[in-house]
C-alpha positions as CSV (number, residue, x, y, z in Angstrom):
1,M,55.3,33.2,-42.0
2,H,52.4,33.2,-39.6
3,V,54.0,33.3,-36.1
4,L,52.3,32.6,-32.8
5,V,53.7,34.7,-29.9
6,T,53.2,33.2,-26.5
7,R,54.7,35.9,-24.3
8,P,52.7,37.8,-21.6
9,E,50.8,40.8,-23.0
10,S,53.3,43.3,-21.5
11,D,56.1,41.8,-23.6
12,A,54.2,40.6,-26.7
13,A,53.4,44.0,-28.2
14,A,57.0,45.0,-28.8
15,L,57.8,41.6,-30.3
16,R,54.8,41.7,-32.5
17,K,55.9,45.0,-34.0
18,Q,59.4,43.7,-34.6
19,L,58.0,40.6,-36.4
20,E,55.5,42.5,-38.4
21,A,58.3,44.8,-39.5
22,L,60.0,41.7,-40.9
23,G,56.9,40.9,-42.9
24,H,55.4,38.2,-40.7
25,T,51.8,37.7,-39.7
26,V,51.5,37.6,-35.9
27,T,48.9,36.1,-33.5
28,V,49.4,36.7,-29.8
29,E,48.4,34.0,-27.4
30,P,49.7,34.8,-23.8
31,L,50.3,31.5,-22.0
32,L,51.1,33.4,-18.8
33,R,49.2,36.3,-17.2
34,I,51.1,38.4,-14.8
35,Y,49.7,39.6,-11.5
36,P,51.6,41.9,-9.1
37,L,52.1,40.7,-5.5
38,P,52.4,43.1,-2.5
39,V,55.9,44.4,-1.9
40,A,56.5,46.2,1.4
41,A,57.8,49.8,1.4
42,N,60.8,48.6,3.5
43,A,61.6,45.6,1.2
44,V,64.9,47.0,0.0
45,D,66.0,48.8,3.2
46,E,68.6,46.2,4.2
47,V,70.2,45.5,0.8
48,A,73.1,47.0,-1.1
49,G,71.9,46.0,-4.6
50,L,69.3,44.3,-6.6
51,I,69.1,41.5,-9.2
52,A,66.3,41.2,-11.7
53,T,65.9,38.2,-13.9
54,S,62.8,39.2,-15.8
55,R,61.2,42.4,-17.1
56,N,58.0,41.6,-15.2
57,A,59.9,41.6,-11.9
58,L,60.8,45.2,-12.5
59,R,57.4,46.2,-13.9
60,T,55.6,44.9,-10.8
61,L,58.2,46.2,-8.4
62,A,57.6,49.7,-9.9
63,K,54.0,49.4,-8.7
64,S,55.1,49.0,-5.1
65,P,56.0,51.6,-2.4
66,A,59.5,50.3,-2.4
67,I,60.3,51.6,-5.9
68,D,61.7,55.0,-4.9
69,K,64.4,53.4,-2.7
70,A,65.0,50.6,-5.2
71,R,65.8,53.1,-8.0
72,K,68.8,54.4,-6.0
73,L,70.4,50.9,-5.7
74,P,72.7,49.3,-8.2
75,L,70.8,46.7,-10.3
76,I,72.1,43.7,-12.1
77,A,69.8,42.9,-15.0
78,V,69.6,39.5,-16.7
79,G,69.8,40.7,-20.3
80,P,69.1,43.5,-22.8
81,G,65.4,43.6,-22.4
82,T,65.4,43.8,-18.6
83,T,68.2,46.4,-18.8
84,Q,66.1,48.5,-21.0
85,I,63.1,48.3,-18.7
86,A,65.4,49.3,-15.8
87,H,66.6,52.4,-17.5
88,E,63.0,53.3,-18.5
89,L,62.0,53.0,-14.8
90,G,64.8,55.3,-13.7
91,F,67.3,53.0,-12.1
92,A,70.5,55.0,-11.6
93,R,73.1,52.2,-12.1
94,V,72.3,49.2,-14.2
95,I,74.8,46.3,-14.8
96,A,73.7,44.3,-17.8
97,G,74.0,40.6,-18.1
98,T,74.2,38.5,-21.2
99,G,70.7,36.9,-21.1
100,S,70.4,34.1,-18.6
101,A,70.2,33.8,-14.8
102,A,73.0,31.2,-14.8
103,D,75.3,33.4,-16.7
104,L,74.8,36.2,-14.1
105,V,76.6,34.3,-11.4
106,P,80.1,35.6,-12.1
107,T,78.8,39.1,-12.5
108,I,76.9,38.9,-9.2
109,M,80.0,37.5,-7.4
110,Q,82.1,40.4,-8.6
111,T,79.4,43.0,-7.8
112,A,78.7,41.6,-4.4
113,G,82.4,42.0,-3.5
114,E,82.3,45.6,-4.6
115,L,79.1,46.5,-2.7
116,K,80.0,44.8,0.5
117,G,76.4,44.2,1.5
118,P,73.5,41.8,0.9
119,L,71.8,41.6,-2.5
120,A,68.1,40.9,-3.2
121,H,66.7,39.0,-6.2
122,V,63.4,40.6,-7.5
123,R,61.6,37.6,-9.1
124,G,58.3,35.9,-9.7
125,E,56.9,33.0,-7.6
126,E,58.4,30.4,-10.1
127,V,61.9,30.6,-11.6
128,A,63.7,28.3,-14.0
129,F,67.1,28.6,-12.3
130,D,67.9,28.4,-8.6
131,L,70.0,31.6,-8.4
132,R,69.9,31.6,-4.6
133,G,71.3,28.1,-4.4
134,A,74.0,28.8,-7.0
135,L,75.2,31.8,-5.1
136,R,75.0,30.0,-1.8
137,E,77.7,27.6,-3.1
138,H,80.0,30.7,-3.4
139,G,79.2,32.0,0.0
140,I,76.8,34.7,-1.1
141,E,73.5,34.9,0.7
142,L,70.7,36.2,-1.4
143,H,67.5,37.9,-0.2
144,E,64.4,37.4,-2.3
145,I,61.6,39.8,-3.2
146,V,58.7,38.0,-4.9
147,S,56.9,40.7,-6.8
148,Y,54.5,38.8,-9.1
149,H,52.5,35.7,-9.7
150,A,52.3,34.2,-13.2
151,V,49.1,32.3,-13.9
152,A,49.2,29.6,-16.7
153,A,46.5,29.6,-19.4
154,T,44.1,26.7,-19.2
155,A,43.1,26.7,-22.8
156,F,43.9,28.3,-26.1
157,Q,41.8,31.2,-27.3
158,P,39.2,30.0,-29.9
159,L,41.0,31.9,-32.7
160,T,44.4,30.3,-31.8
161,R,42.9,26.8,-31.6
162,D,41.3,27.2,-35.0
163,L,44.5,28.5,-36.6
164,L,46.5,25.6,-35.2
165,A,43.9,23.0,-36.2
166,R,43.8,24.4,-39.8
167,G,47.6,24.4,-40.0
168,A,47.6,28.2,-40.4
169,I,50.4,28.7,-37.9
170,D,53.9,28.2,-39.2
171,A,56.0,28.9,-36.1
172,V,55.6,29.4,-32.4
173,I,57.9,31.5,-30.2
174,L,58.5,30.1,-26.7
175,M,60.6,32.1,-24.3
176,S,60.7,30.0,-21.1
177,P,60.7,26.3,-20.1
178,R,57.4,27.0,-18.3
179,T,55.8,28.5,-21.4
180,G,57.0,25.5,-23.4
181,S,55.5,23.1,-20.9
182,I,52.2,25.0,-20.9
183,F,52.1,24.9,-24.7
184,A,52.8,21.2,-24.8
185,R,50.1,20.5,-22.2
186,L,47.5,22.6,-24.1
187,I,48.3,20.9,-27.4
188,A,47.7,17.5,-25.8
189,A,44.6,18.6,-23.9
190,E,43.0,20.0,-27.1
191,G,43.9,17.1,-29.3
192,L,46.2,19.1,-31.6
193,Q,49.2,16.7,-31.6
194,K,49.1,16.1,-35.3
195,A,48.9,19.8,-36.0
196,A,51.8,20.5,-33.7
197,Q,54.0,18.0,-35.7
198,K,53.9,20.5,-38.6
199,L,55.1,23.4,-36.6
200,A,58.5,25.1,-36.2
201,L,59.0,25.7,-32.5
202,L,61.4,28.6,-31.8
203,C,62.9,28.2,-28.4
204,L,64.9,30.7,-26.3
205,S,67.1,27.9,-24.9
206,A,67.8,24.2,-24.8
207,A,65.7,24.0,-21.7
208,V,62.7,25.4,-23.5
209,A,63.4,22.9,-26.4
210,A,63.4,20.0,-23.9
211,A,60.0,21.1,-22.6
212,V,58.4,20.7,-26.1
213,E,60.4,17.7,-27.3
214,P,57.4,15.3,-26.7
215,L,55.4,17.1,-29.3
216,A,57.8,15.9,-32.1
217,P,57.5,19.1,-34.1
218,A,58.7,19.5,-37.7
219,R,61.5,21.7,-36.5
220,V,63.0,23.0,-33.2
221,E,65.1,26.1,-33.6
222,V,67.1,27.2,-30.5
223,A,68.2,30.9,-30.3
224,E,72.0,31.3,-30.3
225,S,71.8,33.4,-27.2
226,P,68.9,33.9,-24.7
227,D,67.6,37.3,-25.9
228,S,65.0,38.8,-28.2
229,A,67.5,39.7,-30.9
230,A,68.7,36.1,-31.2
231,M,65.1,34.9,-31.3
232,L,64.3,37.3,-34.2
233,A,67.4,35.9,-36.0
234,A,66.0,32.4,-35.4
235,V,62.7,33.4,-36.9
236,T,64.6,34.7,-40.0
237,R,66.5,31.4,-40.3
238,V,63.3,29.4,-40.3
239,A,61.5,31.7,-42.7
240,T,64.4,31.5,-45.1
241,L,64.4,27.7,-44.9
242,R,60.6,27.6,-45.5
243,S,60.9,29.9,-48.5
244,G,63.7,27.8,-50.0
245,V,65.8,30.9,-50.6
């Protein structure tokens, strides 16, 4: 299959290699560009642990003067990809979640009790799940460290638009509700609705699928769990169906 990957450039390279290893052709079209925001050197001074719900949160925190202190704190990571980045960046104690911010709540509650101190959520300006609100319901106050700004694409690259218009793209990988919304908006803005109806849209979660539902695509495939391995499995399922094997 010819697969369109819509992840930010920092995440797209690894996914591209995995897809190509499976025999797929890949075009990368980042629908979000990541820009670090200033994080003060004392940003983690008053906390007992950190929570990261995206890889980019950690990558951008690593560019700040707070990183040396941050590495010494326990870190709760949202899923396997974020856990891997945490280890690569030298965090001493990483507690791995199962893939979504909502699923982290029980783990955070348990860890907060063990640490006996405030936690800080390292995040971007926009988040799909209100983790702070969810924890407040359980009596846990969460500090927030906003380490990056994600800017939405305003148009497809010419190559991508041409491939979509010609029906040369078979499947599109969409990893967040925001990315799904951006994709749907650009399809409408560029008059590609008919082309989109022939696509298989591979979505990380039901929330992502809901964001692209107005496009009425040929197929929507939701990953069985919110992680890259499950997304690759979804790609394989769609490829098998398309080949008739």
